[in-house]
C-alpha positions, 0 to 999 in steps of 0.5 A: 371090545378094546379097553381104554388102556389099549386105546391109550397105548395105540394112541401113544404108538401112533404119536411116536410114529408121527413124530410126537416128542414124548418120552420113552415111557409111552414107547415102552407101554405100547411094547409092553402090552402088544396083545391089545393090538391083536385084540383090536385087529381081531375085532376088526376082522369079525366085523368084516366077516359079518358084513360079508356073511350079510351080503352073501345072505342077501344075495342068496335071498334075492336068488331064492326070490328070483327062483320062486318067481320063475317057478311061479311064472312057469307054472302059470304058463303051463296052466294057461297052456293046459287051459287053452288046450282043454278049451280047444278040445271042448270047442271041437267036441261041441262042434262035432256034436252040433254037426251030428245033430244037424245031420240027424235033423237033416236026415229026419226032415228028408225022411219026413218029406219023403213020407209026405211025398209018398202019402201024397202020391197014394192019396187019391180018395178025395171026393170029387165035388162040383164046387169047393170052399177055400177051407176045403181046399186048404184041408186037402192041401194039409193032408197032401203036403203035410204039417211040416211044409204046409205053411210054406206051400200055403204062402205060395198059393195065397200069392198065386191064386188065393186058393181059387182052383179056377183062377186064370191069368188073363195075360199069360194064361197061367191056371189053377192054385199054383198058376201053372203055365201052361195049365195043361202041365198039370195033366201029369197028375190027373186028367181032371186038372181043370176042375179037381183041386186035389189033382192041382195040389198033388202036381204043385207039391211034386213040382216044388219038391222036384225043382226046389227040394220042398215047398219051403225051398220054393217059398224061399225062392219066391220071396227072393224073386216073386215067382217060382 
């Protein structure tokens, strides 16, 4: 820091330069100690240098902060892309597994229906009776059709004949449990189609399987059209 003497000396020098009419003593003092001027000059340069360093540090800090933000944003973008890829792969895997399960279930249903049809075709040992109750006919149907398709089959018979194997439509002539039209079509399942509900049930199951794929397929059609 400049001394009081240095300040006085500088003031004197400035005064002469500005036309101050003081004596030569002032001039001599200013010239006699020039190192004080150097001291002041050096002090001024240090301040400027410090300010420059401060600005450089601030610029570097700002650049560093920007670099950190950019790196964080890039990391977040990369993580988001990886997460999205993982979710898509998981969704695709779940879709494949669901499709495989659906296919397995379809094959199992088809196998069950095929077994049911085979069993129905082989079942011919129902005792012939002079009359049948509704419960007896339903028990036959359960054996012939199978548990899996029975409810759909039963729904159709409920609507068509109410489980009366001799039911006849007075207008169209449709006959039997399934109201076959004409009733004689059921002869393909047995000559006793008019009196034997087991024969009618076998014919009805074959008809539903051939035309709609299953009794439940027939029932779905019936619901939409009120006939099958």
